[in-house]
Steps between C-alpha positions, in 0.01 A plus 500: 500500500783741587691415186194563286432836666862601456497404133182700438646804674829469312314467169291809573813700580680384187207606285504851646875546510648702213864414570705199598314247284807282459568507875144395572524209261817381673350552844195295410726195480600531866366246743398622843447263791366628829400317817123485560356838598189511713227760542401783268818707549723197439325386183488843339856588601626171357315558171650848471848374584487233229363748247775751583770235455353383171487858364849577633370788713551359849738772619275778375182346639663444839615862511156626397323293765750623757405857411131415530563339840687808619221729382236292677706500820565874489156617386197395703275668246642297212485176699140571604409587140624162377332302777167690517226273356270800447733652237390389149734255329553731200600785731756282676645376172528854363668619819746212513580527129570870547748419777662219300527714187676777692759252626546362147369157590518203264196359321526184709442696823217706352334190360530328836318785672231469234478127567453563873228750422323258263502234773402744776829444683643853527439492875770229514759715320721577802513134605569387144786750468650377828469138390659578162802650677522190718489266199761703311736501800452126552578429134825696536590287800458788743397423856374801693561527870332783691676603820310730736673687782408789728780734393651363180814296435861598458693383195685246713171361636357470149809309387479270803133420425578436133778258592272327749224449242722375216492134616120505465519570126485233233762481221444781250297714739606846612391693806321834486492662842231760571510709815200640684496721809219465754560678833200320652697174530725685753809298416626171360438365151214353297595291197264396219647285224270294280300274730736571788406755764710563811395761755782586740371846586477637853129559443453128429687414819283738700183347355622149580576610857156658531341177377696297755382732777137477382518121482642485849221709655 
């Protein structure tokens, strides 16, 4: 089902594109294999990823979706506009196409937005964009680890964490470390890496202590 959707999207883009015909023909020969993707965001993101690879526009599409994600994160009005079910579909499509045109987006990205609109899935756009980024990173062998601290990490601390996580990687994988600062955890570290989650924050310790006290009463 994903392969068929990707092929239809790639075909639609190639019909509208006015340049790069030879590149598209070569890209159409590429085989893309992805692990099973579940849920609406996963299925649509996978279809877009395969279509972008087949039309040799993966880098551009990834950059365009990153810009869309940034805009949705920075502008509550834009995010609400996309998600609001009371806004007519045509109005949403016109608004999104205007944004995409200004950023010089590829046909594949514009067509994908149109596909979401046709299937009444524009409300899932932010989750689809996030899933697309996850799939692209996974296909490059990138493993993201998010480290949360109360005050930030020094360069030496970052290097120590990177060295400590290296043994967890599989051959061919590379670590991408993302830092987040959350003063509410008071101190310590929270690590999220794939399906691994380790909470060594002071806040977590305090909560465990509070629970012990409650259980003892």
